[in-house]
Structure formats: C-alpha cells, structure tokens
C-alpha positions in Angstrom: 82.7 120.5 63.4 84.0 117.2 63.1 82.7 113.8 64.8 85.0 113.0 67.5 86.5 116.5 67.7 86.3 117.1 71.8 88.0 114.0 72.4 90.7 114.1 69.7 91.3 117.6 70.1 94.3 117.2 72.7 95.6 114.2 71.0 96.2 116.1 68.2 97.3 118.8 70.0 100.0 116.7 71.4 101.2 114.5 68.6 100.7 117.5 65.8 99.0 115.7 63.5 95.4 114.7 63.3 94.0 111.6 61.4 90.6 112.2 58.9 88.5 109.2 58.3 85.2 109.2 56.4 83.3 107.1 58.9 82.0 106.9 62.4 83.0 103.1 62.7 86.5 103.9 60.9 87.3 106.0 63.6 85.5 103.9 66.5 87.6 100.8 65.3 91.0 103.5 65.5 90.7 104.1 69.1 90.2 100.9 69.9 93.6 100.3 68.7 95.1 103.4 70.6 94.8 106.6 67.9 93.5 109.0 69.6 94.0 111.8 67.1 91.7 110.9 64.5 88.0 112.4 63.3 85.5 111.3 61.1 84.1 113.4 58.2 81.0 110.9 58.1 80.9 111.2 54.5 80.8 114.7 53.9 82.4 117.2 51.8 85.4 119.0 54.1 84.8 122.5 54.1 87.7 125.5 55.1 86.2 126.0 58.4 87.2 122.6 59.0 90.4 123.0 58.2 91.1 126.2 59.2 89.7 124.2 62.7 92.8 121.7 62.0 95.3 124.0 61.3 94.5 125.6 64.8 95.4 122.5 66.4 97.9 120.5 64.3 101.0 120.3 62.2 99.5 118.2 59.7 96.9 116.2 58.4 96.7 112.7 57.2 93.4 111.5 55.1 92.3 108.1 55.1 89.7 107.8 53.3 88.1 104.2 51.8 89.7 103.1 49.3 87.3 102.5 46.8 86.5 105.4 43.5 84.2 107.4 45.6 86.5 107.6 49.0 89.5 108.6 46.4 87.0 111.1 45.0 86.0 112.5 48.6 89.9 112.6 49.4 90.5 114.8 45.6 87.8 116.9 46.5 89.2 117.8 50.4 93.1 118.3 49.5 92.8 122.0 47.6 91.5 123.4 50.9 94.6 122.2 52.6 97.2 124.2 50.1 94.6 127.3 50.8 95.2 127.1 54.1 98.5 126.6 54.3 98.2 123.2 56.7 100.5 120.9 55.8 98.5 118.1 54.4 99.0 113.5 53.1 97.0 111.0 51.6 97.0 107.1 53.4 96.4 105.1 50.4 94.6 101.4 52.2 94.8 98.3 50.1 91.4 97.5 47.5 88.4 96.8 49.3 89.4 98.1 52.6 88.1 101.0 54.8 89.9 102.0 57.9 88.1 100.0 60.1 88.3 97.1 58.1 92.2 97.5 57.6 92.6 98.0 61.4 90.6 95.5 62.8 92.1 92.8 60.2 96.1 94.3 60.5 95.4 95.8 64.3 97.7 99.1 65.2 100.9 98.3 63.5 99.1 97.6 60.0 97.8 101.0 60.3 101.0 102.6 61.0 102.8 100.9 58.1 99.8 102.7 55.9 100.4 106.2 57.6 104.3 106.0 57.4 103.2 105.4 53.5 101.5 108.5 52.9 102.4 111.2 50.3 101.7 115.1 50.0 98.7 116.1 48.6 100.3 117.3 45.5 102.1 113.9 45.1 98.8 112.1 45.3 96.2 114.1 42.9 99.5 113.8 40.2 99.5 110.2 41.1 95.2 110.4 40.4 96.3 112.4 37.4 98.6 110.4 35.8 95.8 107.4 36.4 93.0 108.5 35.0 94.5 110.3 32.2 98.0 108.6 31.4 101.2 110.7 30.3 101.5 108.9 27.2 99.6 111.4 24.5 99.4 114.9 24.1 96.2 114.8 25.0 96.5 113.2 28.5 99.3 115.2 29.4 97.0 118.2 29.0 94.4 116.9 31.2 96.9 116.1 33.6 98.4 119.6 33.9 95.1 121.3 33.7 93.8 119.4 37.0 96.9 120.2 38.7 96.6 123.4 37.8 94.3 124.7 40.3 96.4 123.0 43.7 99.4 124.7 42.2 98.0 128.2 41.9 97.3 127.7 46.1 100.7 126.7 46.7 101.9 129.9 48.9 105.5 128.8 49.1 107.5 129.9 46.5 109.6 126.9 47.0 107.4 124.4 47.2 105.5 125.8 44.6 108.8 125.4 41.8 109.5 122.2 43.6 106.5 120.7 42.2 106.3 122.6 39.0 110.0 120.9 38.6 108.7 117.8 39.5 106.0 117.4 37.7 107.6 118.4 34.3 110.0 115.8 34.7 107.3 113.2 35.5 105.3 114.4 32.1 108.4 115.1 29.8 107.6 118.3 29.6 109.4 121.6 30.3 109.5 123.3 33.3 108.9 126.7 31.3 105.7 125.4 29.3 104.3 124.4 33.5 105.2 128.2 34.4 103.4 129.6 31.4 100.1 127.8 31.9 100.5 128.8 35.5 101.3 132.1 35.1 97.9 132.7 33.1 95.9 131.8 35.7 94.4 133.9 38.1 95.1 133.4 41.5 91.9 131.8 43.4 89.7 133.0 46.3 89.8 130.9 49.1 87.1 127.5 48.8 83.8 128.7 50.7 84.2 127.9 54.1 80.5 128.1 55.2 79.8 124.8 56.7 78.2 122.0 55.4 75.6 120.0 57.0 76.1 116.2 57.6 73.9 113.6 58.6 73.2 113.4 62.3 75.8 111.7 64.0 75.2 107.9 65.9 76.0 110.4 69.4 78.7 112.5 71.2 82.3 110.2 71.7 83.7 111.4 74.6 
C-alpha cells in the first residue's frame, strides 16, 4: 500500500492519472497546491502488487522522484514494473537540487504542472539514462546501452509499441534495426517481477 492511498484513490480514478512521489512531505506539499491524485512510496522500491493496484484505478502513472542520483535509481528500478503490468507510465524530471516538495513550494502548482507536461514515457527515459551513463560514441557504449534496454523492450506487450521503440533506438544509436531484433529474439521472455510486498518504514500517520 502507498502512503496517502485512501485519500488519493478517488482523485486517481477521476483523473485517470496517478502521481507517485518518494516522501510524505512531497505528497503533503502537492496536496496543498491542489494535487489530490498523488501517493508516496516512502523511499521503498515499488512492487508489482503496488503497480497492479494503481492499474485498477488509473490509465497512466507519472513517477516524480528526486533529481539526485538516488532518485534516478529509484525511478529506474520501478519502471519495468509498469511495462510488465501494461500500465502506461511516464517520468517527470525535476531540475537539479530539487525534490517535489522544494520545487512545488517555489514554483507552486503552475510550475509543477509544467514539469508534468514535460514527462517522458518510460522507455524514452530509460534510453536517456542509459545514454547518459554509457555514451553512444563507442561500440562498448552502444552494447551496454542495448543490453540495459533489452529487458524493458522484452516486457512491452504491444508488438506495435515494441516495433516503434526498436526503430527509434536503432536510429538514436546508429544501429540497424535488425541487430536490435536479433538481440531481442535471443532473450527468453521475462517472468513478472516478484509481487511480494516490501516492508516500508512506518509512515508518520494516515492521510485522510
């Protein structure tokens, strides 16, 4: 269960979108600015059960984690779960040095809506991060990028979506699409991630 779930469930169902943040202060600050469709993971990795819970209420999830390296890693760990569940998801990136709490306090609702409008789909975000880490200028870098993306591509249930991403990634890396398809075909289908719950730190109190 997420922190703030009972208060957010109705607004998530009404808007069709769930906003996911890390901390309860992030959630409370967003609530104060009128964002009711927000839940907090309290710093723990998302589980398949949590994503499945969201999928029953939302058409889309937007992950808004901290702009530091730990926030990027937290987002990265959770993204394949959305692909496995078939829930459309995006990642909203904050400017360096900000978390949702500090950003919305400074920029208010209007600024945060701008951040949400610039959110990118899961696979696009994973490609951006892989390129940032490894660089596509060398053969070794391209190999690492492709290997990092293959599990995510393998989880895409929609063949058209998978084909379009294969085409996009091949163009971005200067590869032949057939090379990516060959790498993908050599992988066995991945089982769904463990749906078991992750015990989180005790929240500061229920949000009503």
